[in-house]
PLY file of the C-alpha trace (Angstrom):
ply
format ascii 1.0
element vertex 75
property float x
property float y
property float z
element edge 74
property int vertex1
property int vertex2
end_header
18.34 12.54 18.38
16.15 10.76 20.90
15.95 12.84 23.38
15.23 15.81 20.71
11.62 13.91 20.07
11.77 12.53 23.52
12.49 8.70 23.30
14.62 6.50 24.77
17.57 4.75 22.66
16.31 1.56 23.75
12.49 2.12 22.82
13.92 3.71 19.67
15.83 0.09 19.13
13.18 -1.91 19.93
10.85 -0.54 17.09
13.66 -0.72 14.73
13.52 -3.88 15.36
9.48 -4.96 15.38
8.81 -6.74 12.95
6.06 -5.47 9.37
2.68 -5.09 10.77
0.90 -7.38 8.26
-1.54 -4.72 7.12
1.24 -2.60 5.26
2.54 -5.41 4.02
-0.57 -6.40 2.12
-1.37 -3.14 1.71
1.60 -2.59 -0.37
1.46 -5.95 -2.00
-2.17 -4.74 -3.13
-0.30 -0.84 -4.75
1.41 -3.54 -7.67
-0.84 -5.47 -8.30
-3.33 -2.14 -8.55
0.02 0.04 -10.32
0.20 -3.25 -12.99
-3.64 -3.47 -13.46
-3.48 0.24 -13.75
-0.74 0.06 -16.48
-1.94 -3.15 -18.28
-4.85 -0.93 -19.36
-2.43 1.62 -20.50
-3.48 3.98 -18.22
-7.41 4.50 -18.75
-8.93 1.99 -16.39
-10.76 4.37 -12.86
-10.33 2.67 -9.92
-14.10 0.63 -9.79
-12.23 -1.35 -13.41
-8.80 -2.12 -11.53
-11.37 -3.01 -8.08
-13.64 -5.28 -11.26
-10.42 -6.51 -12.11
-8.30 -7.78 -9.31
-11.62 -9.91 -8.12
-11.82 -11.71 -11.72
-8.16 -12.39 -10.37
-9.02 -13.72 -7.38
-7.36 -10.93 -5.71
-9.36 -9.60 -2.73
-10.23 -5.90 -2.73
-12.82 -3.10 -1.23
-13.73 -0.07 -3.34
-13.50 1.39 0.32
-10.00 0.64 0.66
-7.96 3.34 0.49
-5.47 4.13 -3.01
-2.30 3.91 -2.01
0.24 6.73 -2.12
1.25 6.49 -5.05
-2.47 6.63 -6.48
-3.16 10.59 -8.25
0.59 10.97 -9.12
0.85 10.47 -13.46
3.11 7.22 -14.18
0 1
1 2
2 3
3 4
4 5
5 6
6 7
7 8
8 9
9 10
10 11
11 12
12 13
13 14
14 15
15 16
16 17
17 18
18 19
19 20
20 21
21 22
22 23
23 24
24 25
25 26
26 27
27 28
28 29
29 30
30 31
31 32
32 33
33 34
34 35
35 36
36 37
37 38
38 39
39 40
40 41
41 42
42 43
43 44
44 45
45 46
46 47
47 48
48 49
49 50
50 51
51 52
52 53
53 54
54 55
55 56
56 57
57 58
58 59
59 60
60 61
61 62
62 63
63 64
64 65
65 66
66 67
67 68
68 69
69 70
70 71
71 72
72 73
73 74
């Protein structure tokens, strides 16, 4: 399969062993917070209210942060 995509085997295994990026970790945690806040609001809060609620709780949130991939789906 590595030949198919033009990657060496050692490069592939090196990529697998890399630690997860800090941004990815932060976004995953933020997605959990957003989902939790959304469910706590009986799925009625929009992004503005969720952002405000998370800021009140001390989370570092920006309205410009892209939504997590799960947004837009009904839970």
